[in-house]
C-alpha positions in Angstrom: 0.0 0.0 0.0 1.4 3.4 -1.0 1.9 6.2 1.5 -0.8 8.2 -0.3 -3.3 5.4 -0.2 -2.6 4.8 3.5 -3.1 8.5 4.2 -6.4 8.5 2.3 -7.6 5.4 4.2 -6.7 7.1 7.6 -8.4 10.3 6.5 -11.6 8.4 5.6 -11.4 6.5 8.9 -11.2 9.8 10.8 -14.2 11.1 8.9 -16.1 8.0 9.9 -16.5 6.7 6.3 -16.6 3.1 5.4 -13.4 1.2 5.0 -13.3 -1.0 2.0 -11.5 -4.3 1.5 -12.0 -7.9 0.6 -12.4 -11.0 2.6 -9.6 -13.5 1.6 -11.5 -16.5 3.0 -14.0 -16.7 0.2 -14.6 -15.0 -3.0 -18.4 -15.5 -2.4 -18.4 -12.4 -0.2 -16.4 -10.3 -2.7 -15.9 -6.7 -1.5 -17.2 -5.7 1.8 -17.6 -2.5 3.7 -16.7 -2.1 7.3 -17.2 1.0 9.5 -14.7 1.9 12.1 -16.9 0.6 15.0 -17.1 -2.8 13.3 -13.4 -2.8 12.5 -12.5 -1.8 16.1 -14.7 -4.4 17.8 -13.6 -7.2 15.4 -10.0 -6.4 16.1 -10.4 -6.1 19.9 -12.5 -9.2 20.2 -10.2 -11.2 18.0 -7.1 -10.2 19.8 -8.6 -10.7 23.2 -10.0 -14.1 22.2 -6.5 -15.2 21.1 -5.0 -13.8 24.3 -7.3 -15.9 26.4 -5.7 -19.1 24.9 -2.1 -17.9 24.7 -1.9 -16.3 28.2 -4.9 -17.6 30.2 -3.5 -16.8 33.7 -4.4 -13.1 33.9 -7.9 -13.9 32.7 -8.2 -16.8 35.2 -7.4 -14.3 38.0 -10.4 -12.1 37.3 -13.1 -14.8 37.1 -15.4 -14.3 40.0 -14.8 -17.3 42.3 -18.5 -18.2 42.6 -18.7 -18.9 38.9 -16.6 -22.0 39.0 -13.5 -23.3 37.2 -11.6 -20.2 36.1 -9.6 -21.9 33.4 -12.7 -23.4 31.8 -14.4 -20.0 31.9 -11.3 -18.3 30.5 -11.2 -20.6 27.5 -15.0 -20.4 27.1 -15.0 -16.6 27.1 -12.0 -16.6 24.6 -14.0 -18.9 22.3 -17.0 -16.6 22.6 -14.9 -13.5 21.8 -13.5 -15.2 18.7 -17.0 -16.2 17.7 -18.2 -12.6 18.0 -15.2 -11.4 16.1 -16.0 -13.8 13.3 -19.6 -12.9 13.2 -18.7 -9.2 13.0 -16.2 -9.8 10.2 -18.6 -11.4 7.9 -21.3 -9.2 6.3 -24.1 -11.8 6.4 -23.7 -12.3 10.2 -22.5 -8.8 11.2 -25.8 -7.7 12.8 -26.0 -10.9 14.8 -22.3 -10.3 15.8 -23.2 -6.8 17.0 -25.9 -8.2 19.3 -23.7 -11.0 20.5 -20.8 -8.6 21.2 -23.1 -6.3 23.1 -24.3 -9.1 25.3 -20.8 -10.3 25.8 -19.6 -6.8 26.8 -22.4 -6.5 29.4 -21.9 -10.1 30.6 -18.1 -9.6 31.4 -18.7 -6.5 33.4 -19.0 -8.4 36.7 -15.4 -9.7 36.1 -14.3 -6.1 35.9 -16.0 -5.3 39.2 -14.5 -8.4 40.8 -11.0 -7.2 39.7 -11.6 -3.9 41.5 -12.6 -5.7 44.6 -9.7 -8.1 44.4 -7.1 -5.3 44.1 -8.8 -2.8 46.4 -5.8 -2.7 48.9 -3.2 -2.3 46.1 -3.4 1.3 45.0 -1.8 1.0 41.6 -3.7 -2.2 40.6 -6.9 -0.7 42.0 -6.4 2.5 39.9 -6.0 0.4 36.7 -9.0 -1.7 37.5 -11.2 1.4 38.3 -10.0 3.1 35.1 -11.1 0.0 33.1 -14.7 0.2 34.4 -15.9 3.1 32.3 -14.0 1.8 29.2 -16.7 -0.9 28.9 -19.2 1.8 28.0 -17.8 2.6 24.5 -17.3 -1.1 23.8 -21.0 -1.7 24.5 -21.9 1.4 22.4 -19.8 0.3 19.4 -21.2 -3.2 19.5 -24.8 -1.9 19.8 -24.2 0.5 16.9 -23.0 -2.3 14.7 -26.1 -4.3 15.6 -28.4 -1.5 14.7 -26.6 -0.2 11.5 -28.9 -1.4 8.7 -26.3 -0.4 6.1 -23.8 -2.9 7.6 -26.4 -5.4 8.8 -26.7 -8.9 7.5 -27.8 -8.8 3.9 
């Protein structure tokens, strides 16, 4: 990609225009359009899902104890995140992926609260955990906006 093309892509991204590309998995989908919310959530969920499998220990530590086996839940949530990312990436399932990602972002919020409680007596860790709580709001908003965007919805 040339420098000019990259600059143009970034400029369109900043103006909230659709980002165009192609899905290499299948020529059946041909060209697709993806808005920045979809691109962001697909990337975040995909990266987080992979991280759950590559480095499960940090995720194990934030599973609320009353929910059961932390490693199983870490792997399960990683699989769900990868599933949501896949649904978001494919135009025919994008709307469903938006709803699924919204539900997931709401469902994992108790783990964020548990993290704050766990680290309450460690000032630095507590500050990081507290800062993370409001960050869930834009993730819910982005997921919900993908689910409700008829221009990007399943066709």
